[in-house]
TILO-90816 format. One line per 8 residues: number of its first residue (from 0); their letters; for each residue x, y, z of N, C-alpha, C, O. Coordinates in steps of 0.2 Angstrom, whole numbers, plus 5000, padded with zeros to 4 digits. Each point is the difference from the previous one (the first is absolute). Example, Ala and Ser with C-alpha at 12.3 -4.5 7.8 and 13.67 -1.06 7.14 Angstrom:
0> AS> 5066:4972:5039:4996:5006:5000:5004:5006:5000:5005:4999:5003; 4993:5006:4993:5004:5006:5001:4996:5005:5003:5003:5006:5001;
//
This chain:
0> MTKTAVEQ> 5660:4902:5410:5001:5006:5005:4995:5005:4999:4999:5002:4994; 4998:5001:5011:4995:5005:4999:5003:5007:5000:5005:5001:5003; 4992:5003:4994:5002:5007:4999:4997:5004:5006:4995:4999:5002; 5009:5006:5000:4998:5004:5005:4995:5005:4997:4999:5001:4994; 4998:5003:5011:4995:5005:4997:5003:5005:4997:4997:5003:4995; 5009:4999:5007:5004:5006:4997:5002:4998:4993:4999:5004:4995; 5003:4989:5004:5002:4998:4993:4994:5000:4996:5001:5002:4994; 4993:4996:5008:4994:4999:4996:4998:5007:4998:4998:5001:4994;
8> IRELEKQK> 5003:5004:5010:4998:5007:4999:5005:5003:4994:4997:5003:4996; 5009:4995:5005:5005:5003:4995:4998:4997:4993:5000:5003:4995; 4998:4990:5005:4998:4997:4993:4994:5003:4997:4999:5002:4994; 4996:5000:5011:4994:5003:4998:5001:5007:4997:4997:5002:4995; 5008:5002:5008:5002:5006:4998:5003:5000:4993:4998:5004:4996; 5006:4991:5003:5004:5000:4994:4994:4998:4994:5000:5003:4995; 4996:4993:5007:4994:4998:4995:4996:5006:4999:4998:5001:4994; 5000:5003:5011:4996:5006:4999:5004:5005:4996:4997:5003:4995;
16> SKLLSAAK> 5009:4998:5006:5004:5005:4995:5000:4997:4993:5000:5004:4996; 5001:4990:5003:5000:4997:4993:4993:5001:4997:4999:5002:4994; 4996:4997:5010:4993:5001:4997:4998:5007:4998:4997:5002:4995; 5006:5003:5010:4999:5007:4999:5003:5002:4994:4998:5004:4996; 5008:4994:5003:5004:5003:4994:4997:4997:4994:5000:5004:4995; 4998:4990:5005:4996:4997:4994:4994:5004:4998:4998:5002:4994; 4998:5000:5011:4994:5003:5000:5001:5007:4997:4997:5003:4996; 5009:5000:5007:5002:5007:4998:5002:5000:4993:4998:5005:4996;
24> SEAIQKVD> 5006:4990:5001:5002:5000:4993:4994:5000:4996:5000:5003:4994; 4995:4992:5007:4994:4999:4996:4996:5007:5000:4998:5002:4994; 5001:5001:5011:4997:5007:5000:5003:5005:4996:4997:5004:4997; 5010:4996:5004:5004:5005:4996:4999:4999:4993:5000:5004:4996; 5000:4989:5002:4999:4999:4993:4994:5002:4997:4999:5003:4995; 4995:4996:5009:4994:5002:4998:5000:5008:4999:4997:5003:4995; 5005:5000:5010:5001:5008:5000:5004:5002:4994:4998:5005:4997; 5007:4992:5002:5005:5002:4994:4996:4999:4993:5000:5005:4996;
32> KALKELNE> 4996:4990:5004:4996:4999:4994:4995:5005:4999:4999:5003:4995; 4997:4999:5011:4995:5005:4999:5003:5007:4999:4998:5004:4996; 5008:4997:5007:5004:5007:4998:5002:5000:4993:5000:5006:4997; 5002:4989:5000:5002:5000:4993:4994:5001:4996:5001:5004:4995; 4993:4994:5006:4994:5001:4997:4999:5008:5000:4998:5003:4995; 5002:4999:5011:4998:5007:5001:5005:5005:4997:4998:5005:4996; 5009:4993:5004:5005:5004:4996:4999:5000:4993:5001:5005:4996; 4996:4989:5001:4999:5000:4993:4994:5004:4998:5000:5002:4994;
40> LGFNYRLV> 4995:4999:5011:4995:5005:4999:5002:5007:5000:4995:5004:4999; 5011:4997:5003:5002:5007:5000:5000:5003:5007:5002:5006:5001; 4997:4990:5005:5001:5002:5006:5007:4999:5003:5003:4995:4997; 4999:5009:5007:5007:4999:5003:5000:4998:5007:5000:5004:5004; 4999:4990:4997:5000:4997:5007:5006:4996:5001:5003:4997:4995; 4999:5002:5011:5006:4996:5002:4999:4997:5007:4997:5003:5004; 5006:4992:4998:5000:4996:5006:5006:5003:5004:5005:4999:4998; 4993:5003:5008:5005:5003:5005:4999:4996:5006:4995:5000:5003;
48> ADGARMPR> 5011:4998:5000:4999:4996:5007:4999:5006:5005:5001:5006:4999; 4996:4991:5007:4997:5005:5005:5006:5004:5003:4999:5006:5002; 5007:4991:4999:5005:5003:5003:5003:5005:4995:5004:5005:5003; 4996:4995:4991:5003:5004:4995:4995:5006:4999:4994:4999:4998; 5008:5007:5003:4996:5006:5000:5003:5004:4994:5005:5000:4998; 4990:5004:4999:5002:5004:4995:5003:5006:5003:4999:5002:5005; 5006:5001:4991:5004:5005:5003:4995:5006:5000:4997:5002:4995; 5003:5002:5010:4996:5006:5001:5004:5006:4998:5006:5000:5000;
56> AKTARARG> 4991:5006:4998:5003:5006:4999:5002:5002:5007:4997:5000:5005; 5009:5003:4995:5003:5002:5007:4997:5007:5001:4999:5004:4996; 5000:4997:5011:4997:5006:5002:5006:5005:5001:5006:4997:5000; 4993:5009:5001:5005:5005:5001:5004:4998:5007:5007:5000:5000; 4990:4997:5005:5004:4998:5006:5004:4994:4998:5006:5000:5003; 4992:4995:4994:5004:4994:4998:5006:5002:4996:5005:4997:5000; 4994:5008:4996:5006:5002:4995:5005:5004:5004:5005:5002:4998; 4993:5000:5009:5005:5004:5004:4999:5007:4999:5004:5004:5003;
64> RKRRVNNV> 4991:4998:4994:4999:5008:5000:4997:5002:5006:4995:4997:5003; 5006:5009:4999:4997:5003:5006:4996:5005:4998:5001:5004:4995; 4994:4998:5009:4996:5005:4998:5004:5007:5002:5004:5000:5004; 4994:5005:4992:5004:5006:5000:4995:5005:5003:4994:5001:4998; 5009:5003:5006:4995:5006:5003:5002:5006:4996:5006:5002:4999; 4989:5001:4998:5001:5006:4997:5001:5006:5005:4999:4999:5005; 5005:5006:4992:5002:5005:5004:4994:5006:5000:5001:5005:4998; 4993:4992:5005:4994:5005:5000:4998:5000:5007:5002:4995:5004;
72> ACKICNFQ> 4993:5009:4998:4998:5000:5007:4996:4994:5001:4996:4998:4996; 5004:4999:5011:4996:4995:5002:4993:5002:5000:4998:5005:5002; 4998:4990:4996:4993:5001:5000:4997:5001:5007:4994:5003:5001; 5009:4994:5004:4997:5001:5006:5003:5006:5004:4997:5003:5003; 5010:4997:4997:5003:5006:5003:5000:5007:4997:5000:5005:5003; 4999:4994:4990:5000:5007:4996:5007:5003:5001:5000:5006:4999; 5005:4991:5002:5007:5003:4999:5005:4995:4998:4999:4994:5001; 5006:5009:4996:5006:4995:4997:5005:4999:5006:5001:5005:5004;
80> TVPPHDAR> 5002:4990:4996:5005:4998:5005:5007:4998:4996:4999:4998:4994; 5006:5002:5010:5006:4998:4997:5002:4994:5004:5001:5001:5006; 5000:4993:4992:4998:4998:4993:4993:5000:4999:4996:5000:5005; 5002:5000:4989:4992:5000:4999:4996:4994:5003:5003:4994:5000; 4991:5007:5002:4996:4995:5002:4993:5001:4997:4998:5005:4998; 4998:4989:5002:4993:5001:4997:4995:4997:5005:5002:4998:5006; 4992:5001:4992:4995:4997:5005:5002:4993:5003:4997:4998:5005; 5007:4998:4991:5001:4994:5002:5004:5000:5007:5000:4995:5004;
88> THRGQSKK> 5004:5010:4997:5003:5001:5007:4996:5001:5006:5002:4998:5005; 4992:5004:4993:4995:5000:5006:4996:4994:5001:4995:5000:5004; 5007:4994:4993:4997:4994:5001:4998:4998:5007:4995:4997:5001; 5010:5004:5003:4999:4998:5007:4996:5004:5004:4998:4998:5006; 4999:5007:4992:4996:5005:5004:4993:4997:5000:4997:4999:4994; 5000:5001:5012:4993:4998:4999:4995:5005:4998:4996:4999:4995; 5005:5007:5006:4997:5006:4997:5005:5004:4996:5005:5003:5003; 4995:4997:4991:5005:5004:4996:5000:5007:5001:4995:5004:4999;
96> SPFTSKEL> 5011:4998:5003:5001:5007:5002:5007:5002:4998:5004:4996:5000; 4997:5011:5000:5007:5002:4999:5005:4998:5005:4998:5000:5006; 5008:4999:4993:5005:4998:5005:5001:5006:5004:5000:5005:4998; 5002:4994:5008:5002:5005:5005:5008:5001:4999:5003:4995:4996; 5000:5010:5006:5007:5001:5000:5004:4994:5002:5005:4998:4998; 4992:4999:5008:5004:4995:5003:5000:4994:4996:5005:4996:4999; 4989:5002:4998:4999:4994:4995:5004:5001:4994:5003:4995:4998; 4998:5011:5000:5004:5002:4994:5007:4998:5002:5004:4997:4996;
104> TERGLRRD> 4999:5005:5009:5007:4999:5002:5001:4992:5001:5005:4998:4999; 4990:4999:5004:5000:4993:5001:5001:4996:4994:5003:4995:5000; 4994:5007:4995:5000:4997:4993:5005:5002:4996:5001:4998:4994; 5003:5007:5008:5006:5003:4996:4998:5004:4995:5003:5001:4995; 4991:5003:5006:4998:5005:4995:5000:5007:5003:5001:5000:5006; 5000:5004:4989:4999:5008:5002:4997:5003:4995:4999:4998:4994; 4997:5007:5008:4996:5004:4996:5005:5004:4995:5005:5002:5002; 4993:4999:4992:5004:5003:4995:4998:5007:5000:5003:5004:4996;
//
């Protein structure tokens, strides 16, 4: 009985995966041996899989902290508002300029 093309492909894929895992284990053994030698020399190396990442220090944003606006005059407007705002509030303006009275009310701000 002859095998279909699909069956032949499946067998070849199984054979490929076996060969790849054997080659991988051989390579890992070589690397482990080299790492052992380096560690004996006083270097601190280790093998890490590509998907495994080192934990990073969390940024303030990742920790859930928000930036706080100081209760000082805005560098652009040169006046304080309630609630306070700073130059970041002017981010959307193409030319940075003080807010008009209308813009202040739209943003829920009032001059102090």
